[in-house]
A tleap script that builds the chain and sets N, CA, C and O, in Angstrom:
source leaprc.protein.ff14SB
mol = sequence {
  NMET PHE GLY THR ARG LYS LEU GLY ARG LYS
  THR ASP SER ARG LYS ALA MET LEU ARG ALA
  MET THR THR ASN LEU PHE GLU TYR GLY LYS
  ILE GLU THR THR PHE TYR ARG ALA LYS GLU
  LEU GLN PRO VAL ALA GLU LYS MET ILE THR
  LEU GLY LYS LYS ASN THR LEU ALA THR TYR
  ARG LYS ALA LEU GLY PHE ILE THR LYS GLU
  ASP VAL ALA ASN LYS LEU PHE LYS GLU ILE
  ALA PRO LYS TYR ALA ASP ARG ASN GLY GLY
  TYR THR ARG VAL THR ARG LEU GLY PRO ARG
  ARG GLY ASP ALA ALA GLU MET ALA ILE ILE
  GLU LEU CVAL
}
set mol.1.N position { -51.281 16.255 -17.744 }
set mol.1.CA position { -51.947 17.248 -16.760 }
set mol.1.C position { -50.909 18.207 -16.194 }
set mol.1.O position { -51.169 19.394 -15.991 }
set mol.2.N position { -49.671 17.628 -15.934 }
set mol.2.CA position { -48.678 18.264 -15.307 }
set mol.2.C position { -47.570 18.740 -16.302 }
set mol.2.O position { -47.241 18.071 -17.282 }
set mol.3.N position { -47.029 19.928 -15.981 }
set mol.3.CA position { -46.049 20.497 -16.905 }
set mol.3.C position { -44.747 19.735 -16.819 }
set mol.3.O position { -44.695 18.570 -16.426 }
set mol.4.N position { -43.651 20.472 -17.220 }
set mol.4.CA position { -42.362 19.893 -17.332 }
set mol.4.C position { -41.420 20.246 -16.263 }
set mol.4.O position { -40.324 19.688 -16.193 }
set mol.5.N position { -41.788 21.132 -15.439 }
set mol.5.CA position { -40.721 21.605 -14.360 }
set mol.5.C position { -40.947 20.522 -13.164 }
set mol.5.O position { -42.038 20.158 -12.726 }
set mol.6.N position { -39.705 20.111 -12.757 }
set mol.6.CA position { -39.632 19.096 -11.678 }
set mol.6.C position { -39.725 19.710 -10.290 }
set mol.6.O position { -40.152 19.050 -9.342 }
set mol.7.N position { -39.349 20.898 -10.177 }
set mol.7.CA position { -39.474 21.632 -8.892 }
set mol.7.C position { -38.760 20.959 -7.738 }
set mol.7.O position { -39.141 21.070 -6.572 }
set mol.8.N position { -37.748 20.282 -8.104 }
set mol.8.CA position { -36.782 19.733 -7.139 }
set mol.8.C position { -37.463 18.457 -6.363 }
set mol.8.O position { -37.028 18.090 -5.272 }
set mol.9.N position { -38.438 17.885 -6.938 }
set mol.9.CA position { -39.188 16.748 -6.147 }
set mol.9.C position { -39.418 15.619 -7.142 }
set mol.9.O position { -39.422 15.801 -8.360 }
set mol.10.N position { -39.609 14.448 -6.556 }
set mol.10.CA position { -39.934 13.257 -7.308 }
set mol.10.C position { -41.301 13.367 -7.772 }
set mol.10.O position { -41.981 14.249 -7.248 }
set mol.11.N position { -41.839 12.621 -8.675 }
set mol.11.CA position { -43.062 12.581 -9.355 }
set mol.11.C position { -44.293 12.542 -8.290 }
set mol.11.O position { -45.174 13.401 -8.320 }
set mol.12.N position { -44.286 11.595 -7.453 }
set mol.12.CA position { -45.366 11.436 -6.438 }
set mol.12.C position { -45.448 12.702 -5.545 }
set mol.12.O position { -46.521 13.242 -5.277 }
set mol.13.N position { -44.296 13.119 -5.121 }
set mol.13.CA position { -44.330 14.237 -4.119 }
set mol.13.C position { -44.743 15.550 -4.918 }
set mol.13.O position { -45.448 16.387 -4.355 }
set mol.14.N position { -44.340 15.723 -6.133 }
set mol.14.CA position { -44.789 16.855 -6.954 }
set mol.14.C position { -46.321 16.758 -7.233 }
set mol.14.O position { -47.026 17.762 -7.127 }
set mol.15.N position { -46.779 15.676 -7.553 }
set mol.15.CA position { -48.277 15.534 -7.792 }
set mol.15.C position { -49.159 15.855 -6.524 }
set mol.15.O position { -50.215 16.483 -6.593 }
set mol.16.N position { -48.648 15.389 -5.429 }
set mol.16.CA position { -49.274 15.616 -4.159 }
set mol.16.C position { -49.188 17.104 -3.749 }
set mol.16.O position { -50.138 17.647 -3.186 }
set mol.17.N position { -48.112 17.718 -4.018 }
set mol.17.CA position { -47.932 19.172 -3.727 }
set mol.17.C position { -48.970 19.948 -4.572 }
set mol.17.O position { -49.660 20.829 -4.059 }
set mol.18.N position { -49.072 19.604 -5.890 }
set mol.18.CA position { -49.967 20.321 -6.726 }
set mol.18.C position { -51.452 20.099 -6.392 }
set mol.18.O position { -52.312 20.963 -6.563 }
set mol.19.N position { -51.680 18.876 -5.907 }
set mol.19.CA position { -53.140 18.596 -5.408 }
set mol.19.C position { -53.403 19.505 -4.273 }
set mol.19.O position { -54.431 20.183 -4.258 }
set mol.20.N position { -52.520 19.558 -3.308 }
set mol.20.CA position { -52.722 20.398 -2.086 }
set mol.20.C position { -52.807 21.823 -2.408 }
set mol.20.O position { -53.665 22.532 -1.880 }
set mol.21.N position { -51.898 22.307 -3.309 }
set mol.21.CA position { -52.000 23.727 -3.702 }
set mol.21.C position { -53.289 24.098 -4.474 }
set mol.21.O position { -53.779 25.221 -4.356 }
set mol.22.N position { -53.824 23.164 -5.250 }
set mol.22.CA position { -55.042 23.464 -5.988 }
set mol.22.C position { -56.170 23.393 -5.032 }
set mol.22.O position { -57.132 24.145 -5.186 }
set mol.23.N position { -56.125 22.557 -4.071 }
set mol.23.CA position { -57.249 22.581 -2.967 }
set mol.23.C position { -57.208 23.916 -2.210 }
set mol.23.O position { -58.254 24.517 -1.963 }
set mol.24.N position { -56.030 24.374 -1.847 }
set mol.24.CA position { -55.836 25.614 -1.129 }
set mol.24.C position { -56.236 26.801 -1.961 }
set mol.24.O position { -56.788 27.757 -1.415 }
set mol.25.N position { -56.002 26.794 -3.186 }
set mol.25.CA position { -56.273 27.907 -4.004 }
set mol.25.C position { -57.825 28.115 -4.207 }
set mol.25.O position { -58.325 29.240 -4.241 }
set mol.26.N position { -58.572 26.911 -4.342 }
set mol.26.CA position { -59.986 27.003 -4.411 }
set mol.26.C position { -60.603 27.327 -3.064 }
set mol.26.O position { -61.643 27.983 -3.023 }
set mol.27.N position { -60.001 26.893 -1.945 }
set mol.27.CA position { -60.564 27.076 -0.610 }
set mol.27.C position { -60.402 28.560 -0.232 }
set mol.27.O position { -61.337 29.158 0.300 }
set mol.28.N position { -59.233 29.162 -0.498 }
set mol.28.CA position { -58.936 30.547 -0.040 }
set mol.28.C position { -58.991 31.570 -1.137 }
set mol.28.O position { -58.951 32.764 -0.838 }
set mol.29.N position { -59.080 31.192 -2.355 }
set mol.29.CA position { -59.171 32.145 -3.434 }
set mol.29.C position { -57.755 32.675 -3.991 }
set mol.29.O position { -57.589 33.033 -5.157 }
set mol.30.N position { -56.802 32.675 -3.042 }
set mol.30.CA position { -55.465 32.975 -3.470 }
set mol.30.C position { -54.412 32.415 -2.608 }
set mol.30.O position { -54.692 32.185 -1.432 }
set mol.31.N position { -53.167 32.155 -3.083 }
set mol.31.CA position { -52.124 31.625 -2.229 }
set mol.31.C position { -50.912 32.296 -2.677 }
set mol.31.O position { -50.837 32.764 -3.813 }
set mol.32.N position { -49.868 32.371 -1.756 }
set mol.32.CA position { -48.564 32.967 -1.980 }
set mol.32.C position { -47.624 31.778 -1.998 }
set mol.32.O position { -47.605 30.949 -1.088 }
set mol.33.N position { -46.828 31.725 -3.092 }
set mol.33.CA position { -45.821 30.540 -3.245 }
set mol.33.C position { -44.765 31.089 -4.186 }
set mol.33.O position { -44.778 32.265 -4.550 }
set mol.34.N position { -43.826 30.185 -4.581 }
set mol.34.CA position { -42.806 30.594 -5.483 }
set mol.34.C position { -43.415 30.770 -6.886 }
set mol.34.O position { -44.454 30.202 -7.223 }
set mol.35.N position { -42.722 31.575 -7.670 }
set mol.35.CA position { -43.168 31.866 -8.966 }
set mol.35.C position { -43.329 30.603 -9.897 }
set mol.35.O position { -44.303 30.441 -10.632 }
set mol.36.N position { -42.318 29.765 -9.794 }
set mol.36.CA position { -42.378 28.558 -10.665 }
set mol.36.C position { -43.368 27.542 -10.275 }
set mol.36.O position { -43.893 26.801 -11.106 }
set mol.37.N position { -43.637 27.501 -8.961 }
set mol.37.CA position { -44.721 26.604 -8.455 }
set mol.37.C position { -46.013 27.174 -8.876 }
set mol.37.O position { -46.894 26.412 -9.275 }
set mol.38.N position { -46.204 28.442 -8.823 }
set mol.38.CA position { -47.440 29.118 -9.358 }
set mol.38.C position { -47.647 28.855 -10.774 }
set mol.38.O position { -48.771 28.526 -11.155 }
set mol.39.N position { -46.670 28.966 -11.603 }
set mol.39.CA position { -46.760 28.701 -13.001 }
set mol.39.C position { -47.210 27.273 -13.354 }
set mol.39.O position { -47.970 27.033 -14.293 }
set mol.40.N position { -46.675 26.320 -12.517 }
set mol.40.CA position { -47.026 24.906 -12.670 }
set mol.40.C position { -48.509 24.640 -12.285 }
set mol.40.O position { -49.246 23.869 -12.899 }
set mol.41.N position { -48.861 25.380 -11.179 }
set mol.41.CA position { -50.225 25.263 -10.597 }
set mol.41.C position { -51.342 25.794 -11.564 }
set mol.41.O position { -52.474 25.309 -11.567 }
set mol.42.N position { -50.957 26.803 -12.368 }
set mol.42.CA position { -51.995 27.402 -13.167 }
set mol.42.C position { -52.809 26.559 -14.184 }
set mol.42.O position { -54.034 26.666 -14.217 }
set mol.43.N position { -52.152 25.735 -15.000 }
set mol.43.CA position { -52.848 24.919 -15.912 }
set mol.43.C position { -53.631 23.826 -15.101 }
set mol.43.O position { -54.699 23.438 -15.576 }
set mol.44.N position { -53.221 23.342 -14.012 }
set mol.44.CA position { -53.952 22.320 -13.259 }
set mol.44.C position { -55.216 22.944 -12.725 }
set mol.44.O position { -56.286 22.348 -12.845 }
set mol.45.N position { -55.130 24.190 -12.104 }
set mol.45.CA position { -56.349 24.812 -11.604 }
set mol.45.C position { -57.292 25.107 -12.643 }
set mol.45.O position { -58.500 24.962 -12.455 }
set mol.46.N position { -56.796 25.529 -13.768 }
set mol.46.CA position { -57.769 25.874 -14.819 }
set mol.46.C position { -58.421 24.633 -15.406 }
set mol.46.O position { -59.589 24.715 -15.787 }
set mol.47.N position { -57.789 23.552 -15.502 }
set mol.47.CA position { -58.415 22.311 -15.885 }
set mol.47.C position { -59.543 21.954 -14.920 }
set mol.47.O position { -60.604 21.500 -15.348 }
set mol.48.N position { -59.324 22.152 -13.643 }
set mol.48.CA position { -60.364 21.681 -12.642 }
set mol.48.C position { -61.493 22.735 -12.739 }
set mol.48.O position { -62.619 22.334 -12.447 }
set mol.49.N position { -61.350 24.004 -13.101 }
set mol.49.CA position { -62.320 24.825 -13.213 }
set mol.49.C position { -63.222 24.528 -14.522 }
set mol.49.O position { -64.441 24.699 -14.510 }
set mol.50.N position { -62.570 24.105 -15.558 }
set mol.50.CA position { -63.204 23.596 -16.757 }
set mol.50.C position { -64.024 22.439 -16.485 }
set mol.50.O position { -65.086 22.352 -17.101 }
set mol.51.N position { -63.693 21.504 -15.633 }
set mol.51.CA position { -64.290 20.325 -15.260 }
set mol.51.C position { -65.571 20.803 -14.531 }
set mol.51.O position { -66.644 20.259 -14.792 }
set mol.52.N position { -65.492 21.788 -13.642 }
set mol.52.CA position { -66.630 22.356 -12.906 }
set mol.52.C position { -67.563 22.968 -13.786 }
set mol.52.O position { -68.755 22.933 -13.481 }
set mol.53.N position { -67.157 23.580 -14.938 }
set mol.53.CA position { -68.122 24.230 -15.800 }
set mol.53.C position { -69.017 23.163 -16.645 }
set mol.53.O position { -70.095 23.482 -17.147 }
set mol.54.N position { -68.487 21.941 -16.741 }
set mol.54.CA position { -69.326 20.885 -17.380 }
set mol.54.C position { -70.373 20.417 -16.537 }
set mol.54.O position { -71.482 20.162 -17.008 }
set mol.55.N position { -70.091 20.275 -15.238 }
set mol.55.CA position { -71.109 19.914 -14.239 }
set mol.55.C position { -71.814 18.736 -14.411 }
set mol.55.O position { -73.043 18.798 -14.388 }
set mol.56.N position { -71.190 17.535 -14.601 }
set mol.56.CA position { -71.867 16.272 -14.668 }
set mol.56.C position { -71.326 15.429 -13.466 }
set mol.56.O position { -70.364 15.798 -12.792 }
set mol.57.N position { -71.998 14.301 -13.255 }
set mol.57.CA position { -71.472 13.432 -12.316 }
set mol.57.C position { -70.113 12.866 -12.586 }
set mol.57.O position { -69.337 12.624 -11.661 }
set mol.58.N position { -69.822 12.656 -13.818 }
set mol.58.CA position { -68.444 12.090 -14.208 }
set mol.58.C position { -67.363 13.156 -13.847 }
set mol.58.O position { -66.327 12.857 -13.253 }
set mol.59.N position { -67.662 14.358 -14.229 }
set mol.59.CA position { -66.639 15.421 -14.004 }
set mol.59.C position { -66.504 15.700 -12.518 }
set mol.59.O position { -65.409 15.998 -12.039 }
set mol.60.N position { -67.660 15.603 -11.749 }
set mol.60.CA position { -67.536 15.758 -10.308 }
set mol.60.C position { -66.599 14.711 -9.730 }
set mol.60.O position { -65.674 15.028 -8.982 }
set mol.61.N position { -66.849 13.484 -10.082 }
set mol.61.CA position { -66.043 12.520 -9.576 }
set mol.61.C position { -64.598 12.520 -9.923 }
set mol.61.O position { -63.745 12.050 -9.171 }
set mol.62.N position { -64.331 13.079 -11.125 }
set mol.62.CA position { -63.001 13.227 -11.610 }
set mol.62.C position { -62.261 14.297 -10.759 }
set mol.62.O position { -61.091 14.162 -10.402 }
set mol.63.N position { -63.033 15.364 -10.466 }
set mol.63.CA position { -62.462 16.464 -9.637 }
set mol.63.C position { -62.332 15.988 -8.204 }
set mol.63.O position { -61.395 16.427 -7.537 }
set mol.64.N position { -63.186 15.133 -7.672 }
set mol.64.CA position { -63.023 14.648 -6.388 }
set mol.64.C position { -61.807 13.713 -6.219 }
set mol.64.O position { -61.279 13.577 -5.115 }
set mol.65.N position { -61.376 13.085 -7.297 }
set mol.65.CA position { -60.203 12.297 -7.341 }
set mol.65.C position { -58.989 13.082 -7.311 }
set mol.65.O position { -57.924 12.516 -7.066 }
set mol.66.N position { -59.037 14.352 -7.539 }
set mol.66.CA position { -57.870 15.265 -7.516 }
set mol.66.C position { -57.887 16.158 -6.339 }
set mol.66.O position { -56.887 16.326 -5.641 }
set mol.67.N position { -59.114 16.776 -6.101 }
set mol.67.CA position { -59.080 17.799 -4.955 }
set mol.67.C position { -59.196 16.972 -3.650 }
set mol.67.O position { -59.959 16.009 -3.573 }
set mol.68.N position { -58.477 17.350 -2.712 }
set mol.68.CA position { -58.347 16.609 -1.373 }
set mol.68.C position { -59.471 16.802 -0.374 }
set mol.68.O position { -59.579 16.048 0.593 }
set mol.69.N position { -60.360 17.866 -0.611 }
set mol.69.CA position { -61.354 17.988 0.376 }
set mol.69.C position { -62.770 18.104 -0.407 }
set mol.69.O position { -62.954 18.741 -1.444 }
set mol.70.N position { -63.636 17.426 0.241 }
set mol.70.CA position { -64.972 17.279 -0.593 }
set mol.70.C position { -65.778 18.608 -0.541 }
set mol.70.O position { -66.495 18.906 -1.497 }
set mol.71.N position { -65.680 19.425 0.562 }
set mol.71.CA position { -66.381 20.648 0.598 }
set mol.71.C position { -65.780 21.636 -0.328 }
set mol.71.O position { -66.516 22.524 -0.761 }
set mol.72.N position { -64.504 21.594 -0.695 }
set mol.72.CA position { -63.799 22.471 -1.617 }
set mol.72.C position { -64.235 22.043 -2.999 }
set mol.72.O position { -64.460 22.929 -3.824 }
set mol.73.N position { -64.379 20.763 -3.340 }
set mol.73.CA position { -65.058 20.311 -4.552 }
set mol.73.C position { -66.451 20.801 -4.783 }
set mol.73.O position { -66.812 21.212 -5.885 }
set mol.74.N position { -67.248 20.754 -3.712 }
set mol.74.CA position { -68.561 21.363 -3.835 }
set mol.74.C position { -68.550 22.845 -4.075 }
set mol.74.O position { -69.362 23.361 -4.843 }
set mol.75.N position { -67.682 23.507 -3.459 }
set mol.75.CA position { -67.506 24.933 -3.713 }
set mol.75.C position { -67.121 25.237 -5.155 }
set mol.75.O position { -67.567 26.223 -5.741 }
set mol.76.N position { -66.311 24.396 -5.693 }
set mol.76.CA position { -65.779 24.528 -7.087 }
set mol.76.C position { -66.969 24.419 -8.046 }
set mol.76.O position { -67.095 25.236 -8.959 }
set mol.77.N position { -67.826 23.445 -7.859 }
set mol.77.CA position { -68.998 23.142 -8.745 }
set mol.77.C position { -70.244 24.046 -8.548 }
set mol.77.O position { -71.041 24.256 -9.462 }
set mol.78.N position { -70.365 24.565 -7.307 }
set mol.78.CA position { -71.528 25.422 -6.959 }
set mol.78.C position { -71.215 26.828 -7.016 }
set mol.78.O position { -72.131 27.575 -7.362 }
set mol.79.N position { -70.012 27.363 -6.721 }
set mol.79.CA position { -69.742 28.801 -6.656 }
set mol.79.C position { -68.625 29.235 -7.589 }
set mol.79.O position { -68.778 30.288 -8.207 }
set mol.80.N position { -67.549 28.545 -7.744 }
set mol.80.CA position { -66.456 29.050 -8.611 }
set mol.80.C position { -66.683 28.854 -10.067 }
set mol.80.O position { -66.601 29.807 -10.842 }
set mol.81.N position { -66.964 27.662 -10.460 }
set mol.81.CA position { -67.140 27.445 -11.949 }
set mol.81.C position { -68.284 28.114 -12.523 }
set mol.81.O position { -68.144 28.559 -13.662 }
set mol.82.N position { -69.560 28.287 -11.847 }
set mol.82.CA position { -70.581 29.025 -12.540 }
set mol.82.C position { -70.193 30.475 -12.748 }
set mol.82.O position { -70.715 31.100 -13.671 }
set mol.83.N position { -69.263 31.080 -11.904 }
set mol.83.CA position { -68.825 32.459 -12.060 }
set mol.83.C position { -68.022 32.707 -13.375 }
set mol.83.O position { -67.917 33.829 -13.870 }
set mol.84.N position { -67.455 31.563 -13.915 }
set mol.84.CA position { -66.738 31.677 -15.078 }
set mol.84.C position { -67.416 31.033 -16.335 }
set mol.84.O position { -66.751 30.745 -17.330 }
set mol.85.N position { -68.734 30.823 -16.254 }
set mol.85.CA position { -69.552 30.204 -17.247 }
set mol.85.C position { -69.278 30.847 -18.719 }
set mol.85.O position { -69.152 30.130 -19.711 }
set mol.86.N position { -69.208 32.115 -18.760 }
set mol.86.CA position { -69.081 32.747 -20.003 }
set mol.86.C position { -67.681 33.164 -20.422 }
set mol.86.O position { -67.492 33.876 -21.409 }
set mol.87.N position { -66.680 32.692 -19.632 }
set mol.87.CA position { -65.286 32.947 -19.917 }
set mol.87.C position { -64.646 31.759 -20.516 }
set mol.87.O position { -64.865 30.658 -20.010 }
set mol.88.N position { -63.867 31.876 -21.554 }
set mol.88.CA position { -63.129 30.858 -22.133 }
set mol.88.C position { -61.703 30.848 -21.755 }
set mol.88.O position { -60.849 31.273 -22.533 }
set mol.89.N position { -61.383 30.328 -20.462 }
set mol.89.CA position { -59.988 30.295 -20.084 }
set mol.89.C position { -59.512 31.484 -19.324 }
set mol.89.O position { -60.232 32.469 -19.154 }
set mol.90.N position { -58.334 31.393 -18.883 }
set mol.90.CA position { -57.820 32.650 -18.102 }
set mol.90.C position { -58.422 32.803 -16.735 }
set mol.90.O position { -58.807 33.916 -16.378 }
set mol.91.N position { -58.522 31.830 -16.000 }
set mol.91.CA position { -59.328 31.876 -14.688 }
set mol.91.C position { -58.432 32.342 -13.624 }
set mol.91.O position { -58.935 32.880 -12.638 }
set mol.92.N position { -57.127 32.192 -13.717 }
set mol.92.CA position { -56.089 32.509 -12.671 }
set mol.92.C position { -55.246 33.605 -13.155 }
set mol.92.O position { -55.158 33.872 -14.353 }
set mol.93.N position { -54.585 34.283 -12.173 }
set mol.93.CA position { -53.650 35.317 -12.412 }
set mol.93.C position { -52.408 35.108 -11.462 }
set mol.93.O position { -52.551 34.900 -10.257 }
set mol.94.N position { -51.206 35.175 -12.072 }
set mol.94.CA position { -50.007 35.075 -11.243 }
set mol.94.C position { -49.320 36.435 -11.297 }
set mol.94.O position { -48.961 36.962 -12.350 }
set mol.95.N position { -49.158 36.985 -10.035 }
set mol.95.CA position { -48.426 38.304 -9.916 }
set mol.95.C position { -47.182 38.110 -9.089 }
set mol.95.O position { -47.165 37.516 -8.011 }
set mol.96.N position { -46.140 38.660 -9.681 }
set mol.96.CA position { -44.846 38.426 -9.025 }
set mol.96.C position { -44.737 39.483 -7.905 }
set mol.96.O position { -45.168 40.627 -8.053 }
set mol.97.N position { -44.103 39.017 -6.710 }
set mol.97.CA position { -43.894 39.869 -5.499 }
set mol.97.C position { -42.451 40.237 -5.308 }
set mol.97.O position { -42.184 41.201 -4.590 }
set mol.98.N position { -41.507 39.556 -5.886 }
set mol.98.CA position { -40.068 39.929 -5.531 }
set mol.98.C position { -39.428 38.761 -4.878 }
set mol.98.O position { -40.065 37.717 -4.739 }
set mol.99.N position { -38.123 38.887 -4.444 }
set mol.99.CA position { -37.474 37.794 -3.835 }
set mol.99.C position { -37.858 37.580 -2.348 }
set mol.99.O position { -38.190 38.492 -1.591 }
set mol.100.N position { -37.774 36.276 -2.019 }
set mol.100.CA position { -38.085 35.925 -0.641 }
set mol.100.C position { -36.841 36.148 0.189 }
set mol.100.O position { -35.728 35.858 -0.249 }
set mol.101.N position { -37.044 36.694 1.458 }
set mol.101.CA position { -35.931 36.857 2.309 }
set mol.101.C position { -35.438 35.541 2.880 }
set mol.101.O position { -36.198 34.725 3.400 }
set mol.102.N position { -34.248 35.391 2.770 }
set mol.102.CA position { -33.636 34.058 3.225 }
set mol.102.C position { -32.872 33.338 2.065 }
set mol.102.O position { -31.658 33.139 2.107 }
set mol.103.N position { -33.646 32.979 1.068 }
set mol.103.CA position { -33.073 32.214 -0.060 }
set mol.103.C position { -33.244 32.920 -1.344 }
set mol.103.O position { -32.811 32.393 -2.368 }
set mol.104.N position { -33.862 34.114 -1.385 }
set mol.104.CA position { -34.048 34.956 -2.540 }
set mol.104.C position { -34.781 34.285 -3.733 }
set mol.104.O position { -34.566 34.570 -4.911 }
set mol.105.N position { -35.710 33.320 -3.274 }
set mol.105.CA position { -36.593 32.701 -4.267 }
set mol.105.C position { -37.645 33.682 -4.810 }
set mol.105.O position { -38.171 34.458 -4.012 }
set mol.106.N position { -37.975 33.704 -6.050 }
set mol.106.CA position { -38.839 34.543 -6.636 }
set mol.106.C position { -40.366 34.254 -6.134 }
set mol.106.O position { -40.890 33.196 -6.479 }
set mol.107.N position { -41.009 35.087 -5.408 }
set mol.107.CA position { -42.285 34.758 -4.843 }
set mol.107.C position { -43.328 35.384 -5.714 }
set mol.107.O position { -43.062 36.398 -6.360 }
set mol.108.N position { -44.535 34.802 -5.754 }
set mol.108.CA position { -45.643 35.229 -6.403 }
set mol.108.C position { -47.001 34.869 -5.796 }
set mol.108.O position { -47.068 33.923 -5.011 }
set mol.109.N position { -48.091 35.581 -6.123 }
set mol.109.CA position { -49.401 35.251 -5.676 }
set mol.109.C position { -50.180 34.697 -6.915 }
set mol.109.O position { -50.223 35.300 -7.987 }
set mol.110.N position { -50.774 33.533 -6.683 }
set mol.110.CA position { -51.716 33.075 -7.731 }
set mol.110.C position { -53.131 33.106 -7.080 }
set mol.110.O position { -53.396 32.551 -6.013 }
set mol.111.N position { -54.030 33.831 -7.854 }
set mol.111.CA position { -55.306 34.176 -7.369 }
set mol.111.C position { -56.443 33.905 -8.506 }
set mol.111.O position { -56.195 34.067 -9.700 }
set mol.112.N position { -57.560 33.529 -8.083 }
set mol.112.CA position { -58.729 33.433 -9.086 }
set mol.112.C position { -59.127 34.859 -9.687 }
set mol.112.O position { -59.227 35.802 -8.901 }
set mol.113.N position { -59.336 35.033 -10.918 }
set mol.113.CA position { -59.723 36.303 -11.443 }
set mol.113.C position { -61.162 36.644 -11.203 }
set mol.113.O position { -61.619 37.713 -11.607 }
savepdb mol mol.pdb
quit
């Protein structure tokens, strides 16, 4: 499920960060983060939307095991996933913003299409 970038974190910390970022993405529709974090988040979020499109009890429970807020999981299954019912992938978009002031990290916005 997770890519190959370590993002300067240990495995548990990296998984927790991606879970939180996925939850925030579905809650707010878009988030601003570094470019490489956004690229790592993209396949995780798309897999969650694909689970939402199947809309069974098993997929709901699997999504609840990953998404940290129950109301966000409900939103995923009732609002977000039906919007992409006729679309085969490509549910998110990563847009570069430029360097961050301070440490010059490449910033990006990841949003739902």
